[in-house]
C-alpha beads as a LAMMPS data file, in Angstrom:
LAMMPS data file: protein, C-alpha beads

406 atoms
405 bonds

1 atom types
1 bond types

-500.0 500.0 xlo xhi
-500.0 500.0 ylo yhi
-500.0 500.0 zlo zhi

Masses

1 110.0

Atoms # bond

1 1 1 -0.004 -0.060 -0.222
2 1 1 1.361 3.583 -1.152
3 1 1 1.399 6.345 1.442
4 1 1 -0.383 9.529 0.129
5 1 1 0.409 13.007 0.963
6 1 1 -2.685 15.170 1.560
7 1 1 -2.600 19.155 1.756
8 1 1 -5.057 20.608 4.466
9 1 1 -6.660 23.692 4.949
10 1 1 -6.917 24.456 8.488
11 1 1 -8.846 27.277 10.047
12 1 1 -10.549 28.020 13.542
13 1 1 -14.281 28.483 13.635
14 1 1 -16.227 29.698 16.228
15 1 1 -19.631 28.348 15.923
16 1 1 -21.419 30.605 18.257
17 1 1 -20.748 33.754 20.344
18 1 1 -22.656 33.469 23.874
19 1 1 -22.268 35.071 27.229
20 1 1 -19.978 33.167 29.336
21 1 1 -22.950 33.084 32.178
22 1 1 -25.008 31.148 29.774
23 1 1 -23.146 28.228 28.163
24 1 1 -19.370 27.254 27.231
25 1 1 -19.527 26.721 23.121
26 1 1 -16.456 24.549 22.069
27 1 1 -14.090 26.060 19.514
28 1 1 -14.076 24.152 16.514
29 1 1 -11.159 23.923 14.222
30 1 1 -12.188 23.044 10.515
31 1 1 -9.752 20.955 8.158
32 1 1 -10.367 20.525 4.603
33 1 1 -8.684 17.950 2.762
34 1 1 -9.315 16.143 -0.705
35 1 1 -12.859 14.043 0.281
36 1 1 -13.561 15.489 3.981
37 1 1 -14.421 18.536 5.749
38 1 1 -13.372 18.040 9.374
39 1 1 -14.659 19.905 12.266
40 1 1 -13.156 19.323 15.688
41 1 1 -12.638 21.019 19.125
42 1 1 -9.471 18.885 19.956
43 1 1 -7.411 21.692 18.299
44 1 1 -5.708 22.192 14.937
45 1 1 -2.907 19.455 15.054
46 1 1 -5.393 16.571 16.240
47 1 1 -7.998 17.666 13.838
48 1 1 -5.633 17.620 10.794
49 1 1 -4.172 13.993 12.090
50 1 1 -8.021 13.206 12.093
51 1 1 -8.634 14.283 8.520
52 1 1 -5.359 12.390 7.617
53 1 1 -6.754 9.250 9.166
54 1 1 -9.848 9.400 7.161
55 1 1 -8.253 10.085 3.993
56 1 1 -5.961 7.011 4.579
57 1 1 -9.065 4.938 5.295
58 1 1 -10.905 6.397 2.217
59 1 1 -7.969 5.308 -0.320
60 1 1 -7.884 1.778 1.149
61 1 1 -11.186 1.252 1.141
62 1 1 -11.372 2.373 -2.739
63 1 1 -8.406 0.053 -3.457
64 1 1 -11.091 -2.642 -2.577
65 1 1 -14.294 -1.512 -4.174
66 1 1 -12.693 0.880 -7.044
67 1 1 -15.652 3.050 -7.178
68 1 1 -15.322 6.455 -9.225
69 1 1 -13.859 8.953 -6.875
70 1 1 -15.207 11.585 -9.047
71 1 1 -18.447 10.585 -7.952
72 1 1 -17.973 12.287 -4.626
73 1 1 -19.202 15.987 -5.625
74 1 1 -19.837 16.753 -1.829
75 1 1 -17.236 16.503 0.996
76 1 1 -17.847 13.850 3.417
77 1 1 -18.731 15.634 6.660
78 1 1 -16.851 14.862 10.044
79 1 1 -17.727 16.369 13.317
80 1 1 -15.612 15.495 16.694
81 1 1 -16.006 16.611 20.434
82 1 1 -13.661 15.836 23.127
83 1 1 -16.536 16.236 25.730
84 1 1 -19.178 13.170 26.275
85 1 1 -21.827 16.217 27.082
86 1 1 -21.062 17.802 23.936
87 1 1 -21.215 14.960 21.785
88 1 1 -24.353 13.238 23.418
89 1 1 -25.883 16.848 23.278
90 1 1 -25.265 16.998 19.512
91 1 1 -26.161 13.311 18.763
92 1 1 -29.542 13.891 20.761
93 1 1 -30.484 16.516 18.280
94 1 1 -30.720 14.545 15.529
95 1 1 -31.290 10.663 16.882
96 1 1 -33.422 9.387 19.684
97 1 1 -30.825 6.994 20.901
98 1 1 -27.095 7.163 22.313
99 1 1 -24.319 6.184 20.081
100 1 1 -21.143 5.798 22.153
101 1 1 -17.889 6.535 20.047
102 1 1 -19.231 7.350 16.686
103 1 1 -22.108 7.402 14.542
104 1 1 -22.917 8.012 10.831
105 1 1 -25.908 10.104 10.273
106 1 1 -27.387 9.367 6.724
107 1 1 -29.566 11.521 4.958
108 1 1 -31.117 12.019 1.348
109 1 1 -29.453 15.326 1.086
110 1 1 -25.656 14.484 0.800
111 1 1 -24.671 17.782 2.342
112 1 1 -26.575 16.840 5.695
113 1 1 -24.729 13.673 6.114
114 1 1 -22.416 13.274 8.757
115 1 1 -19.918 11.178 10.891
116 1 1 -19.895 12.369 14.473
117 1 1 -17.121 11.357 16.661
118 1 1 -16.523 11.310 20.553
119 1 1 -12.697 11.939 19.929
120 1 1 -10.464 10.278 22.535
121 1 1 -13.122 8.018 23.833
122 1 1 -12.407 4.290 24.850
123 1 1 -15.346 3.754 22.164
124 1 1 -13.610 5.535 19.482
125 1 1 -11.278 2.960 18.663
126 1 1 -14.051 0.171 18.096
127 1 1 -16.682 2.262 16.598
128 1 1 -14.776 5.034 14.346
129 1 1 -13.361 2.348 12.019
130 1 1 -16.748 0.583 11.409
131 1 1 -18.733 3.945 11.260
132 1 1 -16.206 5.534 8.815
133 1 1 -16.402 2.951 6.602
134 1 1 -20.209 3.179 6.451
135 1 1 -19.601 6.741 5.426
136 1 1 -17.564 5.958 2.746
137 1 1 -19.552 3.260 1.154
138 1 1 -22.884 5.382 1.388
139 1 1 -21.142 8.200 -0.240
140 1 1 -21.089 6.099 -3.495
141 1 1 -23.968 3.880 -2.984
142 1 1 -26.563 5.695 -0.533
143 1 1 -28.538 2.303 -0.509
144 1 1 -26.243 -0.832 -0.800
145 1 1 -27.065 -4.319 0.469
146 1 1 -27.369 -4.781 4.186
147 1 1 -25.054 -7.738 3.764
148 1 1 -22.443 -5.607 2.262
149 1 1 -22.571 -2.579 4.198
150 1 1 -22.611 -4.533 7.641
151 1 1 -20.339 -7.345 6.688
152 1 1 -17.473 -4.960 5.489
153 1 1 -18.155 -2.709 8.411
154 1 1 -17.386 -5.554 10.457
155 1 1 -14.482 -6.734 8.523
156 1 1 -12.781 -3.251 8.660
157 1 1 -13.712 -2.460 12.374
158 1 1 -10.444 -3.414 13.699
159 1 1 -8.365 -1.525 11.172
160 1 1 -6.647 0.834 13.359
161 1 1 -4.841 4.180 12.229
162 1 1 -1.364 4.622 14.127
163 1 1 0.353 7.746 13.415
164 1 1 3.754 5.988 13.505
165 1 1 2.574 3.072 11.532
166 1 1 4.226 2.018 8.466
167 1 1 2.935 -1.129 7.045
168 1 1 -0.945 -1.210 5.846
169 1 1 -3.098 -3.931 4.445
170 1 1 -2.688 -4.618 1.114
171 1 1 -5.822 -4.913 -1.496
172 1 1 -6.240 -8.521 -1.781
173 1 1 -5.156 -9.689 1.607
174 1 1 -4.970 -7.450 4.522
175 1 1 -1.723 -8.279 6.633
176 1 1 -1.533 -8.249 10.282
177 1 1 1.241 -5.722 10.983
178 1 1 2.831 -5.802 14.509
179 1 1 2.131 -2.695 16.681
180 1 1 5.508 -1.478 16.796
181 1 1 5.417 -1.202 12.900
182 1 1 5.498 2.750 11.774
183 1 1 3.334 4.670 9.738
184 1 1 -0.528 4.231 8.696
185 1 1 -2.966 1.987 9.357
186 1 1 -2.420 -1.429 10.889
187 1 1 -4.797 -4.588 10.531
188 1 1 -5.668 -7.315 12.804
189 1 1 -8.610 -9.727 11.789
190 1 1 -11.721 -9.163 13.568
191 1 1 -12.838 -12.876 14.591
192 1 1 -15.188 -11.469 17.420
193 1 1 -17.918 -13.239 15.509
194 1 1 -16.530 -16.253 14.328
195 1 1 -17.547 -18.008 17.585
196 1 1 -21.065 -16.835 17.255
197 1 1 -21.319 -18.000 13.454
198 1 1 -19.924 -21.594 14.417
199 1 1 -22.045 -21.995 17.361
200 1 1 -25.260 -21.557 15.252
201 1 1 -25.060 -24.503 13.455
202 1 1 -28.237 -25.529 11.846
203 1 1 -29.848 -22.460 13.283
204 1 1 -27.963 -20.233 10.781
205 1 1 -30.132 -18.121 8.376
206 1 1 -29.818 -19.906 4.502
207 1 1 -27.417 -17.840 2.298
208 1 1 -30.346 -16.696 0.028
209 1 1 -32.055 -14.816 3.196
210 1 1 -28.680 -13.043 3.816
211 1 1 -28.670 -11.705 0.319
212 1 1 -31.858 -10.931 -0.109
213 1 1 -32.406 -9.266 3.697
214 1 1 -33.609 -5.785 1.905
215 1 1 -36.408 -7.832 -0.064
216 1 1 -37.728 -10.631 2.298
217 1 1 -36.506 -9.214 5.736
218 1 1 -33.772 -9.237 7.918
219 1 1 -33.037 -12.715 9.496
220 1 1 -31.791 -13.312 13.045
221 1 1 -27.870 -12.469 13.585
222 1 1 -27.791 -10.636 10.191
223 1 1 -24.716 -8.920 11.516
224 1 1 -22.431 -11.741 12.083
225 1 1 -23.583 -13.882 9.331
226 1 1 -22.948 -10.880 7.111
227 1 1 -19.423 -10.723 8.368
228 1 1 -18.849 -14.437 7.952
229 1 1 -20.029 -14.177 4.291
230 1 1 -17.604 -11.114 3.415
231 1 1 -14.909 -13.177 5.095
232 1 1 -15.664 -16.192 2.817
233 1 1 -16.085 -14.200 -0.364
234 1 1 -12.624 -12.191 0.439
235 1 1 -10.411 -14.614 2.005
236 1 1 -11.562 -18.306 0.901
237 1 1 -9.019 -18.333 -1.857
238 1 1 -11.343 -20.741 -3.883
239 1 1 -13.320 -21.271 -6.866
240 1 1 -12.534 -17.416 -7.856
241 1 1 -14.966 -16.224 -5.039
242 1 1 -12.975 -12.854 -4.598
243 1 1 -13.488 -11.874 -8.400
244 1 1 -16.925 -12.372 -8.319
245 1 1 -17.160 -10.181 -5.313
246 1 1 -15.327 -7.509 -7.206
247 1 1 -17.862 -7.792 -10.043
248 1 1 -20.650 -7.198 -7.589
249 1 1 -19.374 -4.018 -6.634
250 1 1 -19.498 -2.719 -10.221
251 1 1 -23.243 -3.599 -10.262
252 1 1 -24.028 -1.689 -7.278
253 1 1 -26.358 1.618 -8.250
254 1 1 -26.188 4.775 -7.192
255 1 1 -29.621 5.754 -7.788
256 1 1 -31.299 2.106 -6.518
257 1 1 -32.743 0.924 -3.306
258 1 1 -31.220 -1.312 -1.351
259 1 1 -33.683 -4.432 -2.766
260 1 1 -32.972 -3.555 -6.175
261 1 1 -28.924 -3.660 -5.515
262 1 1 -29.392 -6.705 -3.433
263 1 1 -31.424 -8.472 -6.139
264 1 1 -28.786 -7.396 -8.791
265 1 1 -26.053 -8.844 -6.762
266 1 1 -27.452 -12.128 -5.852
267 1 1 -28.505 -12.884 -9.489
268 1 1 -25.050 -11.935 -10.485
269 1 1 -23.713 -14.473 -8.223
270 1 1 -26.039 -16.828 -9.347
271 1 1 -24.818 -16.844 -12.990
272 1 1 -21.236 -17.967 -11.797
273 1 1 -22.073 -20.825 -8.908
274 1 1 -25.031 -22.629 -7.814
275 1 1 -26.543 -21.902 -4.536
276 1 1 -25.869 -25.378 -3.219
277 1 1 -22.205 -24.986 -4.052
278 1 1 -21.898 -21.752 -2.637
279 1 1 -23.603 -22.731 0.519
280 1 1 -21.325 -26.006 0.647
281 1 1 -18.112 -23.887 0.129
282 1 1 -19.217 -21.621 2.897
283 1 1 -19.957 -23.997 5.468
284 1 1 -16.616 -25.824 4.889
285 1 1 -14.862 -22.514 5.156
286 1 1 -16.402 -21.701 8.389
287 1 1 -15.528 -24.645 9.926
288 1 1 -12.184 -24.825 9.083
289 1 1 -11.874 -21.097 10.557
290 1 1 -10.387 -21.710 14.385
291 1 1 -11.316 -18.864 16.890
292 1 1 -8.398 -17.808 19.306
293 1 1 -9.381 -19.879 21.980
294 1 1 -9.261 -23.142 19.612
295 1 1 -5.896 -22.032 18.570
296 1 1 -4.491 -21.800 22.144
297 1 1 -6.357 -24.877 23.811
298 1 1 -4.770 -27.002 20.412
299 1 1 -1.265 -25.476 21.043
300 1 1 -1.236 -25.944 24.575
301 1 1 -2.238 -30.008 23.971
302 1 1 0.394 -29.991 21.454
303 1 1 2.945 -28.675 23.975
304 1 1 1.767 -30.877 26.666
305 1 1 2.224 -34.034 24.090
306 1 1 5.725 -32.647 23.146
307 1 1 4.691 -32.184 19.601
308 1 1 6.648 -28.814 19.543
309 1 1 6.665 -28.468 15.683
310 1 1 2.823 -28.591 15.575
311 1 1 2.510 -26.257 18.766
312 1 1 4.987 -23.829 17.195
313 1 1 2.584 -23.647 14.068
314 1 1 -0.624 -23.346 15.921
315 1 1 0.601 -20.391 18.257
316 1 1 1.904 -18.618 15.147
317 1 1 -1.614 -18.796 13.950
318 1 1 -2.807 -17.411 17.135
319 1 1 -0.223 -14.322 17.046
320 1 1 -1.250 -13.591 13.623
321 1 1 -4.912 -13.471 14.974
322 1 1 -4.298 -11.633 18.121
323 1 1 -0.821 -10.186 18.242
324 1 1 -1.470 -8.067 21.153
325 1 1 -2.629 -11.178 23.516
326 1 1 0.166 -12.560 25.794
327 1 1 -0.617 -16.351 25.453
328 1 1 1.184 -16.885 22.192
329 1 1 4.203 -14.897 22.979
330 1 1 4.515 -16.622 26.280
331 1 1 4.141 -20.051 24.667
332 1 1 6.592 -19.202 21.515
333 1 1 9.096 -18.236 24.252
334 1 1 8.710 -21.774 26.181
335 1 1 9.185 -23.233 22.478
336 1 1 12.034 -21.201 21.722
337 1 1 14.034 -22.163 25.298
338 1 1 13.073 -25.946 24.451
339 1 1 15.172 -25.237 21.162
340 1 1 17.987 -23.673 23.115
341 1 1 17.083 -20.248 21.305
342 1 1 17.815 -18.467 24.640
343 1 1 17.601 -15.027 23.021
344 1 1 14.439 -15.266 20.974
345 1 1 12.841 -16.609 24.120
346 1 1 13.747 -13.785 26.314
347 1 1 12.158 -11.375 23.116
348 1 1 8.924 -13.505 23.408
349 1 1 8.776 -13.368 27.084
350 1 1 9.041 -9.582 27.064
351 1 1 6.548 -9.293 24.619
352 1 1 4.164 -11.518 26.615
353 1 1 4.907 -9.258 29.507
354 1 1 3.921 -6.043 27.427
355 1 1 0.585 -7.590 26.637
356 1 1 -0.448 -8.620 30.286
357 1 1 1.037 -11.731 30.998
358 1 1 1.395 -12.741 34.774
359 1 1 4.777 -10.849 35.708
360 1 1 5.935 -13.701 38.265
361 1 1 5.165 -16.357 35.687
362 1 1 7.190 -14.779 33.103
363 1 1 10.072 -13.442 35.482
364 1 1 10.483 -17.208 36.672
365 1 1 10.535 -18.329 32.939
366 1 1 13.224 -15.536 32.269
367 1 1 15.169 -16.880 35.150
368 1 1 14.906 -20.253 33.802
369 1 1 16.158 -18.976 30.271
370 1 1 18.775 -16.821 31.536
371 1 1 20.439 -19.587 33.760
372 1 1 20.404 -21.833 30.645
373 1 1 22.242 -19.311 28.732
374 1 1 24.678 -19.016 31.176
375 1 1 23.752 -15.404 32.359
376 1 1 23.522 -16.115 36.058
377 1 1 23.309 -12.493 37.345
378 1 1 20.304 -11.998 34.953
379 1 1 18.717 -15.332 35.953
380 1 1 19.335 -14.276 39.686
381 1 1 17.399 -10.695 39.028
382 1 1 14.466 -12.520 37.272
383 1 1 14.201 -15.379 39.836
384 1 1 14.050 -12.794 42.788
385 1 1 11.611 -10.808 40.893
386 1 1 9.257 -13.796 40.703
387 1 1 9.531 -14.712 44.291
388 1 1 9.222 -11.245 45.397
389 1 1 6.055 -10.858 43.256
390 1 1 4.422 -14.153 44.205
391 1 1 6.136 -15.719 47.282
392 1 1 3.530 -18.418 47.734
393 1 1 3.854 -19.945 44.222
394 1 1 7.326 -19.282 43.581
395 1 1 9.702 -18.134 46.631
396 1 1 10.806 -21.943 47.745
397 1 1 11.948 -22.746 44.006
398 1 1 13.520 -19.633 43.160
399 1 1 15.473 -19.584 46.408
400 1 1 16.858 -22.935 45.751
401 1 1 17.482 -22.017 42.117
402 1 1 19.303 -18.586 43.301
403 1 1 21.585 -20.766 46.082
404 1 1 22.796 -22.865 43.125
405 1 1 23.388 -20.344 40.619
406 1 1 25.838 -18.116 43.415

Bonds

1 1 1 2
2 1 2 3
3 1 3 4
4 1 4 5
5 1 5 6
6 1 6 7
7 1 7 8
8 1 8 9
9 1 9 10
10 1 10 11
11 1 11 12
12 1 12 13
13 1 13 14
14 1 14 15
15 1 15 16
16 1 16 17
17 1 17 18
18 1 18 19
19 1 19 20
20 1 20 21
21 1 21 22
22 1 22 23
23 1 23 24
24 1 24 25
25 1 25 26
26 1 26 27
27 1 27 28
28 1 28 29
29 1 29 30
30 1 30 31
31 1 31 32
32 1 32 33
33 1 33 34
34 1 34 35
35 1 35 36
36 1 36 37
37 1 37 38
38 1 38 39
39 1 39 40
40 1 40 41
41 1 41 42
42 1 42 43
43 1 43 44
44 1 44 45
45 1 45 46
46 1 46 47
47 1 47 48
48 1 48 49
49 1 49 50
50 1 50 51
51 1 51 52
52 1 52 53
53 1 53 54
54 1 54 55
55 1 55 56
56 1 56 57
57 1 57 58
58 1 58 59
59 1 59 60
60 1 60 61
61 1 61 62
62 1 62 63
63 1 63 64
64 1 64 65
65 1 65 66
66 1 66 67
67 1 67 68
68 1 68 69
69 1 69 70
70 1 70 71
71 1 71 72
72 1 72 73
73 1 73 74
74 1 74 75
75 1 75 76
76 1 76 77
77 1 77 78
78 1 78 79
79 1 79 80
80 1 80 81
81 1 81 82
82 1 82 83
83 1 83 84
84 1 84 85
85 1 85 86
86 1 86 87
87 1 87 88
88 1 88 89
89 1 89 90
90 1 90 91
91 1 91 92
92 1 92 93
93 1 93 94
94 1 94 95
95 1 95 96
96 1 96 97
97 1 97 98
98 1 98 99
99 1 99 100
100 1 100 101
101 1 101 102
102 1 102 103
103 1 103 104
104 1 104 105
105 1 105 106
106 1 106 107
107 1 107 108
108 1 108 109
109 1 109 110
110 1 110 111
111 1 111 112
112 1 112 113
113 1 113 114
114 1 114 115
115 1 115 116
116 1 116 117
117 1 117 118
118 1 118 119
119 1 119 120
120 1 120 121
121 1 121 122
122 1 122 123
123 1 123 124
124 1 124 125
125 1 125 126
126 1 126 127
127 1 127 128
128 1 128 129
129 1 129 130
130 1 130 131
131 1 131 132
132 1 132 133
133 1 133 134
134 1 134 135
135 1 135 136
136 1 136 137
137 1 137 138
138 1 138 139
139 1 139 140
140 1 140 141
141 1 141 142
142 1 142 143
143 1 143 144
144 1 144 145
145 1 145 146
146 1 146 147
147 1 147 148
148 1 148 149
149 1 149 150
150 1 150 151
151 1 151 152
152 1 152 153
153 1 153 154
154 1 154 155
155 1 155 156
156 1 156 157
157 1 157 158
158 1 158 159
159 1 159 160
160 1 160 161
161 1 161 162
162 1 162 163
163 1 163 164
164 1 164 165
165 1 165 166
166 1 166 167
167 1 167 168
168 1 168 169
169 1 169 170
170 1 170 171
171 1 171 172
172 1 172 173
173 1 173 174
174 1 174 175
175 1 175 176
176 1 176 177
177 1 177 178
178 1 178 179
179 1 179 180
180 1 180 181
181 1 181 182
182 1 182 183
183 1 183 184
184 1 184 185
185 1 185 186
186 1 186 187
187 1 187 188
188 1 188 189
189 1 189 190
190 1 190 191
191 1 191 192
192 1 192 193
193 1 193 194
194 1 194 195
195 1 195 196
196 1 196 197
197 1 197 198
198 1 198 199
199 1 199 200
200 1 200 201
201 1 201 202
202 1 202 203
203 1 203 204
204 1 204 205
205 1 205 206
206 1 206 207
207 1 207 208
208 1 208 209
209 1 209 210
210 1 210 211
211 1 211 212
212 1 212 213
213 1 213 214
214 1 214 215
215 1 215 216
216 1 216 217
217 1 217 218
218 1 218 219
219 1 219 220
220 1 220 221
221 1 221 222
222 1 222 223
223 1 223 224
224 1 224 225
225 1 225 226
226 1 226 227
227 1 227 228
228 1 228 229
229 1 229 230
230 1 230 231
231 1 231 232
232 1 232 233
233 1 233 234
234 1 234 235
235 1 235 236
236 1 236 237
237 1 237 238
238 1 238 239
239 1 239 240
240 1 240 241
241 1 241 242
242 1 242 243
243 1 243 244
244 1 244 245
245 1 245 246
246 1 246 247
247 1 247 248
248 1 248 249
249 1 249 250
250 1 250 251
251 1 251 252
252 1 252 253
253 1 253 254
254 1 254 255
255 1 255 256
256 1 256 257
257 1 257 258
258 1 258 259
259 1 259 260
260 1 260 261
261 1 261 262
262 1 262 263
263 1 263 264
264 1 264 265
265 1 265 266
266 1 266 267
267 1 267 268
268 1 268 269
269 1 269 270
270 1 270 271
271 1 271 272
272 1 272 273
273 1 273 274
274 1 274 275
275 1 275 276
276 1 276 277
277 1 277 278
278 1 278 279
279 1 279 280
280 1 280 281
281 1 281 282
282 1 282 283
283 1 283 284
284 1 284 285
285 1 285 286
286 1 286 287
287 1 287 288
288 1 288 289
289 1 289 290
290 1 290 291
291 1 291 292
292 1 292 293
293 1 293 294
294 1 294 295
295 1 295 296
296 1 296 297
297 1 297 298
298 1 298 299
299 1 299 300
300 1 300 301
301 1 301 302
302 1 302 303
303 1 303 304
304 1 304 305
305 1 305 306
306 1 306 307
307 1 307 308
308 1 308 309
309 1 309 310
310 1 310 311
311 1 311 312
312 1 312 313
313 1 313 314
314 1 314 315
315 1 315 316
316 1 316 317
317 1 317 318
318 1 318 319
319 1 319 320
320 1 320 321
321 1 321 322
322 1 322 323
323 1 323 324
324 1 324 325
325 1 325 326
326 1 326 327
327 1 327 328
328 1 328 329
329 1 329 330
330 1 330 331
331 1 331 332
332 1 332 333
333 1 333 334
334 1 334 335
335 1 335 336
336 1 336 337
337 1 337 338
338 1 338 339
339 1 339 340
340 1 340 341
341 1 341 342
342 1 342 343
343 1 343 344
344 1 344 345
345 1 345 346
346 1 346 347
347 1 347 348
348 1 348 349
349 1 349 350
350 1 350 351
351 1 351 352
352 1 352 353
353 1 353 354
354 1 354 355
355 1 355 356
356 1 356 357
357 1 357 358
358 1 358 359
359 1 359 360
360 1 360 361
361 1 361 362
362 1 362 363
363 1 363 364
364 1 364 365
365 1 365 366
366 1 366 367
367 1 367 368
368 1 368 369
369 1 369 370
370 1 370 371
371 1 371 372
372 1 372 373
373 1 373 374
374 1 374 375
375 1 375 376
376 1 376 377
377 1 377 378
378 1 378 379
379 1 379 380
380 1 380 381
381 1 381 382
382 1 382 383
383 1 383 384
384 1 384 385
385 1 385 386
386 1 386 387
387 1 387 388
388 1 388 389
389 1 389 390
390 1 390 391
391 1 391 392
392 1 392 393
393 1 393 394
394 1 394 395
395 1 395 396
396 1 396 397
397 1 397 398
398 1 398 399
399 1 399 400
400 1 400 401
401 1 401 402
402 1 402 403
403 1 403 404
404 1 404 405
405 1 405 406
């Protein structure tokens, strides 16, 4: 993925002038970029950063959908508040429900459409990627099929912007870059719905009902199965499903209602493959997907059975799914230690600590690792830490080991 440069026009705009005794009105800074007009009370630098993030997301989305950029005749409006009170007050003027983090409000008039963000909130990281995609999609196709809208919104909901990141998802296969990489967008596959979908079993709605939800009524679990269907088309690598998906994007009409778009897409899919074959391939794909928890259990069993090759492969898969979870780092550290790769083991242990592993457990492992590498003074330090942090579990063992090392 290439980096793109954008020129920003930044200006401070005071929305309303009122007496200080009445109400404090946030001073909004406005930044205009290629496709967006962003207003925020977070200051000029942060508003420009938010605008850069949205432009970067836009480019990535369009590298997949290939919509005609000249169809964007009205800038995409974004409004951000750092105060929850200001955010909620603005949302309540337009909606009768609360929307933590971010919400996209769609109207028939393009100039009224708006993405509203609670800047800096915990919910922003979860909701902004989801809602930003919907704003992008509906700027081109106001009424897309529900399964495409919801499925891709979830698919991209773990696409995070890091001002220091350098690796971004590719057009055909999102990488899972590590948090310490630098410059742009980083992607960790969203598998939050995988266990739910797999547990549906025979209760899962038929594929036809998902494709035609806008015509026949929305089935239960529409969001989760829409994500699963998008994941299948995008990542199954079987029978040209990804190519079929791209052709479906080209059939979406800017002027059509959702039922018409849904029907056009469904009919096109059936010209390439029967519904029975599609259903079979989809079920095989979902059955073959393993949740993070399943991978950890499988890896632990392989490690217990001393099948280290299988254990390493499984924990590597788990690491790709959730790089920021400590478990795969810790077990890969144990496996590196068993292979006498002590420096590599220490690196994994440090990562495990960084992502929340039990400090006493890891300190003990680091101590054993350092002792095996011949670094006695370092080993003593780690073992003393383990004994201090959790004396009931480790003090007796660490004292004996420290005595031998001295």
